[in-house]
Backbone as numpy.savetxt, mean C-alpha at the origin, in Angstrom:
# Nx Ny Nz CAx CAy CAz Cx Cy Cz
-17.32 -29.07 -4.62 -17.53 -27.72 -5.15 -16.20 -26.96 -5.17
-15.95 -26.28 -6.27 -14.73 -25.50 -6.38 -14.80 -24.27 -5.47
-13.63 -23.88 -4.97 -13.55 -22.78 -4.01 -12.72 -21.62 -4.58
-12.72 -20.52 -3.82 -11.89 -19.37 -4.21 -10.43 -19.78 -4.31
-10.00 -20.65 -3.41 -8.60 -21.11 -3.42 -8.28 -21.86 -4.72
-9.23 -22.60 -5.25 -9.01 -23.29 -6.52 -8.78 -22.26 -7.64
-9.53 -21.18 -7.59 -9.33 -20.12 -8.56 -7.96 -19.48 -8.41
-7.51 -19.30 -7.16 -6.18 -18.73 -6.92 -5.10 -19.64 -7.49
-5.28 -20.95 -7.33 -4.30 -21.89 -7.87 -4.23 -21.77 -9.39
-5.38 -21.66 -10.03 -5.40 -21.49 -11.49 -4.76 -20.16 -11.88
-5.04 -19.14 -11.11 -4.45 -17.82 -11.37 -2.93 -17.88 -11.28
-2.44 -18.54 -10.23 -0.99 -18.66 -10.05 -0.34 -19.47 -11.16
-1.11 -20.36 -11.77 -0.63 -21.12 -12.93 -0.83 -20.35 -14.23
-1.31 -19.12 -14.11 -1.58 -18.24 -15.27 -2.67 -18.80 -16.19
-3.52 -19.62 -15.62 -4.68 -20.11 -16.35 -5.86 -19.20 -15.97
-5.85 -18.00 -16.53 -6.79 -16.97 -16.10 -8.23 -17.28 -16.49
-8.41 -17.93 -17.63 -9.77 -18.29 -18.03 -10.38 -19.28 -17.05
-9.59 -20.25 -16.62 -10.09 -21.21 -15.63 -10.40 -20.50 -14.32
-9.51 -19.59 -13.91 -9.74 -18.84 -12.68 -11.07 -18.08 -12.77
-11.30 -17.44 -13.91 -12.55 -16.69 -14.08 -13.76 -17.62 -14.01
-13.65 -18.79 -14.64 -14.77 -19.74 -14.62 -15.08 -20.21 -13.20
-14.06 -20.29 -12.37 -14.27 -20.71 -10.97 -14.85 -19.56 -10.15
-14.32 -18.35 -10.35 -14.72 -17.23 -9.51 -16.08 -16.64 -9.88
-16.47 -16.70 -11.16 -17.73 -16.09 -11.58 -18.93 -16.59 -10.75
-19.15 -17.91 -10.67 -20.32 -18.37 -9.90 -20.20 -18.07 -8.41
-18.98 -18.11 -7.90 -18.78 -17.77 -6.48 -19.12 -16.31 -6.23
-18.68 -15.44 -7.14 -18.99 -14.02 -7.02 -20.50 -13.78 -7.14
-21.15 -14.53 -8.02 -22.60 -14.39 -8.18 -23.33 -14.76 -6.90
-22.70 -15.63 -6.09 -23.31 -16.01 -4.81 -22.89 -15.09 -3.68
-22.11 -14.05 -4.00 -21.77 -13.05 -3.00 -20.49 -13.29 -2.23
-19.61 -14.17 -2.73 -18.34 -14.42 -2.06 -17.42 -13.20 -2.28
-17.11 -12.48 -1.21 -16.35 -11.23 -1.32 -14.95 -11.46 -1.88
-14.30 -12.53 -1.46 -12.95 -12.79 -1.94 -12.96 -13.09 -3.44
-13.95 -13.87 -3.87 -14.07 -14.17 -5.30 -14.38 -12.91 -6.09
-15.22 -12.04 -5.53 -15.54 -10.77 -6.19 -14.28 -9.94 -6.39
-13.45 -9.88 -5.35 -12.22 -9.09 -5.44 -11.27 -9.67 -6.48
-11.10 -10.99 -6.47 -10.22 -11.63 -7.45 -10.77 -11.44 -8.87
-12.04 -11.63 -9.01 -12.65 -11.49 -10.34 -12.50 -10.04 -10.84
-12.62 -9.10 -9.92 -12.41 -7.72 -10.28 -11.03 -7.48 -10.85
-10.04 -8.16 -10.30 -8.67 -7.98 -10.80 -8.53 -8.52 -12.22
-9.26 -9.58 -12.54 -9.22 -10.11 -13.91 -9.79 -9.11 -14.90
-10.95 -8.54 -14.56 -11.57 -7.56 -15.45 -10.75 -6.27 -15.52
-10.14 -5.89 -14.41 -9.33 -4.67 -14.40 -8.11 -4.78 -15.31
-7.55 -5.98 -15.37 -6.31 -6.17 -16.12 -6.49 -6.92 -17.44
-7.73 -7.30 -17.75 -7.97 -8.02 -19.00 -7.32 -9.38 -19.03
-7.42 -10.10 -17.92 -6.82 -11.44 -17.82 -7.92 -12.50 -17.88
-7.88 -13.32 -18.91 -8.88 -14.37 -19.06 -10.22 -13.84 -19.52
-10.26 -12.58 -19.85 -11.49 -11.93 -20.31 -11.10 -10.59 -20.89
-12.05 -9.94 -21.56 -11.77 -8.59 -22.04 -11.64 -7.61 -20.88
-10.82 -6.61 -21.05 -10.65 -5.60 -20.00 -11.94 -4.80 -19.88
-12.42 -4.65 -18.68 -13.69 -3.94 -18.45 -13.59 -3.24 -17.10
-13.19 -1.97 -17.14 -12.97 -1.23 -15.91 -14.25 -1.04 -15.11
-15.36 -0.80 -15.81 -16.63 -0.61 -15.11 -17.05 -1.88 -14.36
-16.88 -3.03 -14.99 -17.20 -4.31 -14.33 -16.25 -4.55 -13.16
-14.98 -4.22 -13.36 -14.01 -4.38 -12.28 -14.40 -3.52 -11.08
-14.78 -2.28 -11.36 -15.17 -1.37 -10.26 -16.38 -1.93 -9.52
-17.36 -2.41 -10.26 -18.55 -2.98 -9.64 -18.20 -4.13 -8.69
-17.32 -5.01 -9.15 -16.93 -6.16 -8.34 -16.12 -5.73 -7.13
-15.18 -4.82 -7.34 -14.38 -4.33 -6.21 -15.29 -3.66 -5.17
-16.25 -2.88 -5.64 -17.13 -2.17 -4.72 -17.96 -3.15 -3.90
-18.44 -4.19 -4.55 -19.21 -5.21 -3.82 -18.35 -5.87 -2.74
-17.13 -6.24 -3.12 -16.24 -6.89 -2.15 -15.83 -5.94 -1.04
-15.56 -4.69 -1.40 -15.15 -3.71 -0.39 -16.26 -3.45 0.61
-17.49 -3.43 0.12 -18.62 -3.22 1.01 -18.80 -4.33 2.02
-18.21 -5.50 1.73 -18.27 -6.64 2.65 -17.02 -6.74 3.51
-16.16 -5.72 3.43 -15.01 -5.68 4.32 -13.71 -6.17 3.75
-13.62 -6.36 2.43 -12.36 -6.81 1.84 -11.43 -5.60 1.67
-10.31 -5.55 2.40 -9.46 -4.36 2.37 -8.73 -4.14 1.06
-8.34 -5.22 0.38 -7.67 -5.07 -0.91 -8.62 -4.44 -1.92
-9.87 -4.88 -1.90 -10.87 -4.31 -2.80 -11.13 -2.85 -2.45
-11.14 -2.52 -1.16 -11.36 -1.13 -0.75 -10.26 -0.22 -1.30
-9.04 -0.69 -1.25 -7.94 0.10 -1.81 -8.12 0.27 -3.31
-8.54 -0.78 -3.99 -8.72 -0.71 -5.44 -9.88 0.22 -5.82
-10.93 0.22 -5.01 -12.02 1.18 -5.24 -11.48 2.60 -5.13
-10.66 2.84 -4.10 -10.06 4.16 -3.94 -9.21 4.55 -5.13
-8.41 3.59 -5.61 -7.53 3.86 -6.75 -8.33 4.18 -8.00
-9.45 3.49 -8.19 -10.25 3.73 -9.39 -10.97 5.07 -9.32
-11.41 5.46 -8.12 -11.98 6.79 -7.96 -10.90 7.86 -8.19
-9.70 7.61 -7.73 -8.62 8.59 -7.88 -8.25 8.79 -9.34
-8.27 7.71 -10.12 -7.84 7.78 -11.52 -9.00 7.99 -12.50
-10.23 7.83 -12.02 -11.36 7.89 -12.94 -11.39 6.69 -13.85
-11.07 5.54 -13.30 -10.99 4.30 -14.08 -12.23 3.47 -13.79
-13.16 3.44 -14.76 -14.39 2.68 -14.56 -15.45 3.43 -13.79
-15.12 4.65 -13.36 -16.02 5.48 -12.58 -15.51 6.91 -12.70
-16.38 7.89 -12.47 -15.95 9.28 -12.55 -14.95 9.59 -11.43
-13.99 10.45 -11.73 -13.02 10.87 -10.72 -13.74 11.51 -9.54
-13.36 11.07 -8.34 -13.94 11.65 -7.11 -12.87 11.53 -6.02
-12.16 12.63 -5.80 -11.05 12.60 -4.84 -11.52 12.31 -3.42
-12.70 12.81 -3.05 -13.20 12.57 -1.70 -13.54 11.10 -1.49
-14.17 10.49 -2.49 -14.48 9.07 -2.38 -13.18 8.25 -2.36
-12.22 8.65 -3.18 -10.94 7.95 -3.19 -10.31 7.97 -1.81
-10.26 9.15 -1.20 -9.66 9.27 0.13 -10.42 8.43 1.15
-11.74 8.44 1.04 -12.57 7.68 1.99 -12.29 6.18 1.90
-12.17 5.67 0.68 -11.91 4.23 0.51 -10.47 3.88 0.87
-9.53 4.77 0.59 -8.16 4.52 1.02 -8.11 4.44 2.55
-8.83 5.33 3.20 -8.84 5.32 4.66 -9.44 4.00 5.19
-10.52 3.57 4.56 -11.14 2.31 5.00 -10.15 1.15 4.86
-9.45 1.09 3.72 -8.46 0.03 3.54 -7.34 0.15 4.55
-6.91 1.40 4.81 -5.83 1.63 5.77 -6.23 1.16 7.16
-7.43 1.51 7.57 -7.89 1.14 8.91 -8.09 -0.36 9.05
-8.26 -1.05 7.92 -8.40 -2.51 7.95 -7.04 -3.20 7.87
-5.97 -2.42 7.85 -4.63 -2.99 7.91 -3.97 -3.27 6.58
-4.54 -2.81 5.47 -3.93 -3.03 4.17 -2.78 -2.05 3.97
-1.57 -2.56 3.75 -0.38 -1.70 3.68 -0.45 -0.74 2.50
-0.94 -1.20 1.35 -1.03 -0.32 0.20 -2.08 0.76 0.44
-3.17 0.40 1.10 -4.17 1.38 1.47 -3.61 2.42 2.43
-2.79 1.97 3.37 -2.14 2.89 4.31 -1.23 3.86 3.56
-0.47 3.33 2.61 0.41 4.17 1.81 -0.40 5.18 1.00
-1.43 4.71 0.32 -2.23 5.60 -0.52 -2.95 6.66 0.31
-3.43 6.28 1.49 -4.09 7.27 2.34 -3.08 8.31 2.83
-1.87 7.85 3.14 -0.82 8.79 3.53 -0.51 9.77 2.41
-0.49 9.28 1.18 -0.21 10.14 0.04 -1.28 11.22 -0.11
-2.57 10.84 -0.01 -3.61 11.86 -0.17 -3.61 12.84 0.99
-3.25 12.37 2.19 -3.12 13.28 3.32 -1.96 14.25 3.11
-0.88 13.76 2.55 0.27 14.61 2.29 -0.07 15.70 1.29
-0.81 15.33 0.25 -1.10 16.26 -0.84 -2.42 16.99 -0.69
-3.23 16.59 0.29 -4.53 17.22 0.46 -5.48 16.91 -0.67
-5.51 15.66 -1.11 -6.36 15.23 -2.21 -7.64 14.61 -1.67
-8.73 15.36 -1.74 -10.01 14.84 -1.26 -10.14 14.84 0.25
-9.16 15.37 0.92 -9.14 15.42 2.37 -8.22 16.56 2.77
-8.44 17.13 3.94 -7.57 18.21 4.38 -6.15 17.70 4.57
-5.19 18.44 4.06 -3.79 18.01 4.18 -3.39 17.92 5.65
-2.71 16.84 5.99 -2.25 16.62 7.36 -1.01 15.74 7.29
0.15 16.37 7.18 1.38 15.61 6.97 1.74 14.80 8.21
1.45 15.34 9.39 1.77 14.60 10.61 0.98 13.28 10.66
-0.30 13.33 10.28 -1.09 12.11 10.25 -0.59 11.18 9.14
-0.18 11.77 8.02 0.37 10.96 6.92 1.58 10.17 7.39
2.43 10.82 8.18 3.63 10.14 8.69 3.24 8.89 9.49
2.19 8.99 10.28 1.77 7.84 11.08 1.28 6.69 10.20
0.60 7.01 9.10 0.17 5.95 8.19 1.35 5.38 7.41
2.29 6.24 7.01 3.52 5.72 6.40 4.21 4.76 7.37
4.21 5.14 8.66 4.89 4.31 9.65 4.23 2.93 9.76
2.91 2.90 9.80 2.23 1.61 9.91 2.54 0.72 8.72
2.49 1.31 7.52 2.79 0.52 6.32 4.26 0.11 6.30
5.13 1.03 6.71 6.58 0.73 6.73 6.89 -0.41 7.68
6.27 -0.38 8.85 6.50 -1.43 9.83 5.95 -2.76 9.35
4.98 -2.71 8.43 4.45 -3.93 7.83 5.27 -4.43 6.65
6.36 -3.70 6.33 7.26 -4.16 5.28 6.98 -3.58 3.90
6.20 -2.50 3.81 5.91 -1.87 2.52 7.08 -0.93 2.17
7.86 -1.32 1.16 9.11 -0.62 0.88 8.93 0.85 0.49
7.99 1.21 -0.39 7.81 2.63 -0.70 7.45 3.46 0.54
6.69 2.87 1.46 6.36 3.59 2.70 7.59 3.77 3.56
8.47 2.77 3.59 9.72 2.92 4.32 10.52 4.09 3.76
10.54 4.21 2.43 11.27 5.31 1.79 10.64 6.65 2.14
9.31 6.74 2.07 8.63 8.00 2.37 8.82 8.38 3.84
8.75 7.38 4.73 8.93 7.66 6.15 10.34 8.17 6.41
11.32 7.52 5.82 12.70 7.97 5.96 12.89 9.38 5.44
12.26 9.67 4.31 12.35 11.02 3.72 11.75 12.05 4.66
10.60 11.72 5.26 9.96 12.64 6.21 10.87 12.93 7.40
11.53 11.91 7.91 12.47 12.11 9.02 13.68 12.93 8.57
14.12 12.72 7.35 15.28 13.45 6.86 14.98 14.93 6.67
13.76 15.25 6.23 13.39 16.63 5.91 12.58 17.31 7.01
12.18 16.56 8.03 11.35 17.16 9.07 9.95 17.46 8.59
9.38 16.57 7.79 8.03 16.74 7.26 7.03 15.98 8.12
6.22 16.70 8.86 5.22 16.07 9.71 5.81 15.48 10.97
7.07 15.65 11.17 7.78 15.12 12.34 9.09 15.87 12.47
9.76 15.74 13.60 11.05 16.39 13.75 12.11 15.71 12.91
13.13 16.45 12.53 14.27 15.85 11.82 14.94 14.84 12.74
15.16 13.64 12.22 15.82 12.58 12.97 16.65 11.79 11.97
17.94 12.11 11.91 18.80 11.47 10.91 18.97 9.98 11.15
18.90 9.56 12.41 19.06 8.13 12.71 17.86 7.35 12.18
16.65 7.83 12.48 15.46 7.16 11.97 15.42 7.23 10.44
15.83 8.37 9.90 15.89 8.51 8.45 16.82 7.45 7.87
17.96 7.28 8.48 18.94 6.29 8.01 18.35 4.88 8.05
17.68 4.55 9.16 17.13 3.19 9.31 16.10 2.90 8.22
15.14 3.79 8.04 14.06 3.52 7.10 14.51 3.64 5.66
15.35 4.61 5.37 15.86 4.75 4.00 16.73 3.55 3.63
17.52 3.07 4.58 18.36 1.90 4.32 17.51 0.68 4.05
16.45 0.50 4.85 15.55 -0.65 4.66 14.94 -0.63 3.26
14.51 0.56 2.81 13.91 0.67 1.48 14.96 0.53 0.38
16.15 1.12 0.61 17.20 1.08 -0.41 17.64 -0.35 -0.69
17.57 -1.21 0.32 17.94 -2.61 0.13 17.06 -3.29 -0.91
15.90 -2.70 -1.16 14.97 -3.26 -2.14 14.87 -2.40 -3.38
15.84 -1.53 -3.57 15.96 -0.78 -4.81 15.00 0.38 -4.99
14.43 0.90 -3.90 13.53 2.05 -4.02 14.37 3.30 -4.32
14.14 3.89 -5.48 14.98 4.98 -5.95 15.04 6.17 -5.03
13.90 6.60 -4.49 13.86 7.73 -3.58 14.78 7.50 -2.38
14.72 6.29 -1.85 15.53 5.97 -0.68 17.02 5.97 -1.01
17.37 5.41 -2.13 18.78 5.33 -2.51 19.38 6.73 -2.70
18.62 7.63 -3.32 19.12 8.98 -3.56 19.22 9.77 -2.26
18.20 9.66 -1.40 18.18 10.45 -0.17 19.15 9.93 0.87
19.40 8.63 0.86 20.26 8.02 1.87 21.67 8.60 1.83
22.20 8.83 0.64 23.55 9.38 0.53 23.65 10.73 1.23
22.64 11.57 1.04 22.64 12.90 1.67 22.55 12.79 3.18
21.71 11.88 3.66 21.56 11.70 5.10 22.86 11.22 5.73
23.49 10.24 5.11 24.74 9.69 5.66 25.82 10.78 5.74
25.89 11.63 4.72 26.89 12.70 4.74 26.68 13.66 5.91
25.42 13.85 6.31 25.11 14.80 7.38 25.23 14.19 8.78
25.35 12.87 8.87 25.37 12.20 10.17 26.73 12.27 10.84
26.69 12.37 12.16 27.93 12.25 12.93 28.30 10.77 13.01
29.50 10.49 13.46 29.92 9.10 13.59 29.06 8.36 14.62
28.71 9.05 15.71 27.85 8.43 16.71 26.47 8.11 16.12
25.95 9.01 15.30 24.66 8.76 14.67 24.74 7.58 13.71
25.83 7.50 12.98 25.99 6.37 12.05 26.03 5.04 12.82
26.75 5.03 13.92 26.85 3.81 14.72 25.48 3.40 15.26
24.73 4.38 15.75 23.40 4.07 16.29 22.47 3.62 15.17
22.57 4.27 14.02 21.74 3.87 12.89 22.02 2.45 12.45
23.31 2.10 12.38 23.66 0.73 11.99 23.20 -0.28 13.03
23.25 0.13 14.31 22.80 -0.77 15.38 21.30 -1.04 15.25
20.53 0.02 15.04 19.08 -0.16 14.91 18.74 -0.96 13.66
19.45 -0.68 12.59 19.17 -1.41 11.35 19.48 -2.89 11.52
20.59 -3.20 12.21 20.95 -4.60 12.44 19.91 -5.30 13.30
19.30 -4.55 14.23 18.25 -5.12 15.08 16.93 -5.25 14.32
16.81 -4.47 13.24 15.57 -4.47 12.49 14.46 -3.73 13.19
14.83 -2.69 13.94 13.83 -1.96 14.72 13.84 -0.48 14.39
12.65 0.12 14.37 12.54 1.56 14.32 12.62 2.11 15.74
12.36 3.37 15.92 12.53 4.01 17.22 11.56 3.50 18.28
10.42 2.95 17.86 9.45 2.50 18.84 9.89 1.22 19.55
10.76 0.46 18.91 11.28 -0.74 19.52 10.24 -1.84 19.69
9.18 -1.79 18.89 8.09 -2.77 19.05 7.86 -3.62 17.82
8.03 -3.03 16.67 7.66 -3.74 15.45 8.89 -4.07 14.62
9.08 -5.30 14.32 10.26 -5.72 13.58 10.05 -5.47 12.09
11.07 -4.91 11.47 11.03 -4.69 10.03 11.06 -6.03 9.31
10.36 -6.10 8.20 10.43 -7.31 7.40 11.57 -7.22 6.40
12.15 -6.02 6.27 13.23 -5.83 5.30 14.48 -6.60 5.73
């Protein structure tokens, strides 16, 4: 019997029709991973016609079974009104579910809605903590946002050393926000701060000293 992994192999070979043929019966039997993958095909029109409503249905089924990637996608579709009516509160709720399940993109998206107060009460300090979790997991945009928060004192105290570490980590991967902000931070740093920042960056550690950067 073909498995979800067989569908992934076909997907990686860009044989999207074959992937769909493998995932459809698995999804019909309630396989959450197959539902999530199949949702991505319908969302992007790969191997089938684009169908946002069908994609949402599949993502929702998978998310309800605990698939964090699907939960993030449900949140994104509620946020954009893609395949479902716009609902900022539902979007925030699903982003939070994905974040709590350890999905880095869900953590980033939940931090964004917390920062902007979209469907949830604004709480920049809490947003910083979600940016931190995603950043420590190697999510480059979150590293940039976390560095920016440290540079500007948003939701946390100003800390040029931490700002330097996280902005540098993101800038290494071409994140525009980080590259632009890093120059300003470096200009404001003392020589001692620069030395400490370079030391932490070389170690691959943020201030907590527990989680190694993947950057």
